[in-house]
Structure formats: structure tokens, C-alpha cells
N, C-alpha and C positions, 0 to 999 in steps of 0.2 A: 444437857439435863433437862430442857424442855422438851425434847423429842421424848424421852423417857415417861415422862409424867402425862404427856399427850396421849401416850400410848397406852399407859396404864388406866388413866379414864377411860379410852375408846374403845380397848378392846378386852382390858383384864379387869374392869368395875366390878364383876361379879366376884372375885376373889375377897375384897373388903364388904359390899353391899349383902353376900350370902353365904359367905365362910368364913367371916370374922379375922381374917388377915388385916394386920396394922404394919403400918411404915416404923420398921424398926432403926433402920440406916439409912443414910444416902451419903453420895461422894459427887463432887464436880470438880473440874479441873477445865482451864481454858485453853490446855495446848491441844494441836491436832483440831481447831476448829470448836471443841468445845465436847468434853466425854463427861459421861457421868452414869451413877447407878443408884439404883433403890434396891433394897433389901424389904421384904415383905414377910412376914410370919404369923402362924396361926399354930399353937400348941407347938411340936416339936419341929413342923416342916418351914422351911424357909424357901421363897422363891428370889433369887435376883433378876432383876431387868437391867441391862446395860445399853449404853450408848458408845459404841468407839469407834469414831472417825465415820457416822454416818450410818452405822449397822446397829440395829435392834437385835440383841441377844438374850437367852434365857438361862437360868440354870437353877437347880434345886437340890437342897440338901436337907439333912437331919443331922443337928450336933451330936446328938447321942451316939452316932455310927461314922460320923464324919469330924475326923480329929485335926486332919492337916489343912491348911489355911485353904490351898487349891482344890479340896475335895468336894466340887460342885458337879453335877449331872447336865448335861446338855438335851434339848427336845428329843434328838434323834435316840439317845440312850433310853429316854422316857418311853419314847414310841416303841422301841425296841421289847422293853419289858413290857409294857401293856399289850400291845397288838402281837408280839411273838415273831414281827418281822423285823429286817434291815433297811434302812432307809438312810442312807449317808446325806441325801441333799434335803431331808425332812427341815432339819436346823434353819437352812436358809430362807425360808419363807415364813417369814413372822407372822403373817394373820393367817398361815394355815396352823401354826402351833398355838395360836391362841383358841383358835376352833376346836382345836384338839383338847386343849387344857379344860375348856367349859364344858365340852362333852365328856371327860373323863376324869373333872377333879376327884370325886368321889372315891372313883377306885385308886387314883394317884396317891391321896391321901391315905388311903387304906396299906395301900403297898408300900409307901415309904415310912408308916408310924404304927402299924397294926403289928401283930405277933410275928409276921414272917420279915420285917423291915431289916433285921440285921441281916437275911440270908438273900434278901432283895437287893441292899447293896453290895454284898459281894458279889451277886451277880452282875452288877451293873459295872463295878469296877472290871472286871472280867470283859465284858461288853467293850470298855472305853479300851483295854489293850487290844482286843481284834480288830476294833474301828480304827487304831493306830496302826496295825500291822496292815491291815486292808489299803489304807489312804499312803502310808510310806514306805512301806513294804518291811 
């Protein structure tokens, strides 16, 4: 959990300082050397930051369009939505993602909460399926 909070303060503080995100949930467990997550929310947009066995990961969702508990979207899917490019390795670099998020947060909020949000989530679900097919056959 400490790693998640430190990363949030060091790399993603703009979410709560400039965009009104608030911590709405958190979890911590001591197994595997300590795992944890923090969920931030602003309006309908949620961002989850997790530490799973030393790896920081990020996910986004809008509960209006994401009804299943596993319906979260990773940075590479966001990258593909915003940039129109496939980069399966993008999610593996947490500082690249935080820079991308900072540079594109206004567009991301619009994509995921604006009038085209429902259609964008449908696109992202198709992107997830296509990624799984690329990676796992």
C-alpha cells in the first residue's frame, strides 16, 4: 500500500490537486510482500492504482457503463482510444503512463464521461478482446 500512496503523491497528485479526484476506496493485504489499491473518483470517472507483488498498475472505469466488477480498462487500452495506436507494452511503464495521463487527462475525462462515453466503452471492450487475441492467440 505504501508504494501505491507514494506513487500517487509523486506522479498523480494532479488528479486530486487539479481535477477534483478524491480517494473513495482502498484495500491492503500483507500477502506476497504486501499488495494494495486505491480508487480515486471524480464525477463518474474512477481511477484505480494497484500494487501487486511490486508492480504498480492502473485502471479506469465509469460505473454508468461498467457494470461488472472486472470491467476496468488498462493504460494500453486508454492509449489506443486516445492515440489510435496499439502499444501492448505501454502498460508496463508506470511513469510513461502517469505522463500520458497528465498530458491527456482532459481528453480522457471527455472520452469516458462525455456524450460519446457509452460508445467509447464499447470500443474499449473490443480493444480488450483484440489485445487478448494478439497476446494469447
